[in-house]
N, C-alpha and C positions, 0 to 999 in steps of 0.2 A: 576439643574434638567435636566435630559437628554432630548434631542429633541424627541418630540412625532411624530410618523409616521403621514403622512397627510392622512392616510386612514380613520381616525376617523372623524365622523361628530360632530357638537357642542354638541348633546345630549350625545353621547358616550364619548366625552371629558370631559364634566361636570361631568358625572357619574364617571369616573376614577379619576378626580381631587378631587372630594368630599372625596373618599376613601383615597387617597394619603395624602390630607391635614389633614384629621382626625388623621391619624396615626402620621403625622409629628407634629401636634399640641400637641397631647398627649405625644409624646416623649420629645418635647422641655419643656413642663410644668412639666412632671415628673422629668427631669434632674434639672430644676430650683428649684423645691420644695423638692428634695431629701435631701439636707443638714438639712431640718426642719422635715424629717421623714414624709412628706406629699406627697400625690399623686394628680394628676389632678382630679381623681374622687372624692376624698375627698374635694378638692376645689369646685367642681361642687355641691356636696351635701350642702356645707356651703353657696354657693350663693343662691341655691334654698330655702334653710331654711330662709335666711335672706331677700330675695326679693320677694318671691311669695306668702307669706302667711300673713294674718292680725294677726293671733294667731297661736301659736305653733301647727303644724300638728301631726297627728298620723303616724305611720310608713307606713301604707297604702296610705294615702294621699300623703306622700312624694314620695313613689314609683310610684304612678300613675302620678304625676306631672313630675318626672325625666324620666318616661318611662323605668324604670329598674325593675327587679324582687324584690319581697319583700325580698328574701334572700340576694340579692346583696346590697340592701340598708341597711339591718340589719347588714351585715358584716362591710360596710363602717362607718355606725353610731356606731358600737361597738368600732371600731378602734379610732374614734374620741372621744368617751366617755373616752376610756382608756388613752387618751393623755390630757384629761381635757378641751377638746374643745366643748363638747356637753353633755347635761345631759338629762336623761329621767324623766319625771314628770308625775304622775297620774293626770287625768283631774279631776277637783274638781266636776263637775256635774255628770260625767259618770265614776265611780272609775274603770271600766274595761279597759277604754282607757287609753293608755299611750302615751304622747305627747313628741316630741323632741324639744329641744331649745338649741341654741348656748349659750356658756358661755361668761362672760366678757373676759376670757383669748383668746377665739377665735376672738371676736371683736377687741381686742387690736392686736392680731397677723396679722389679714388681713388688719387692718388699717395701721400697720407699713410697709406693703408691697405695699401700694396704689401707691407710686411713681414708684416703679419698674413695677407694673402691668401696669400703664399708659403708661410707656415708651415701654413696650412689645406690647401693643395695637398699639400705634403710629407707631412702627417698622413694625407691620404686615400690616398696611394700608398705609404705606409710598408710595406716588406718586399717590394715588387715589384721584380723585375729589370728591366733595360732590355728584355731579350728579351720578357718577360711584358707590359710596357707596350706594346711594339710590336705583339704579337699582339692585345691587347685593342683597340688603337687601330684596326688594320686590320679586325678583326672588326666593331666598332661602325660604322665607316665603310661596310662593305657592308650591314649591317642597315639603316643610315640610308638608303642608296641604294635598297634594296628596298622600304622604306617609302615613299619618294618615288615609286616606280614604281607601287606599289599605290595611293597617293593620286591620282596622275594617271590611272590607269585607272578608278577610282571616279568621278572628275570627268567623264571622258568618257562613262561610262554615264549620269550624271545629265544630261548635255547631249543625249544621244540621244533 
């Protein structure tokens, strides 16, 4: 990474680094997953489906949790369904609702990548102490909460 000019304060530095790291992370993951015709966003949808719901969610529930648009989640889900990694199922109680569920093929695929994924995570956090990781985690959670508050206030202004 290039040396960053000293004119930036910590808040500006963090703001810029978050953008930079987001782009870098997506590029690295997309490159790693490309041999499997998979993207980082499809990975993210799979992770959210697997870990954030007690029962298979609807498309709207998934979009809300991912904080993606309904259309973006539908496109990602359709791609995963075409590859056999996801299936759509009608809700047994509410026949209008369609739920999304990962397939065994999906679970087997991601499980086969566990070792590589763990190595990737370890490489990202190499050299950081547990205390540093805890501080970063707490700080990013607060930033995320603040962004949600800003997003909610903007939505309220738009509706007024």
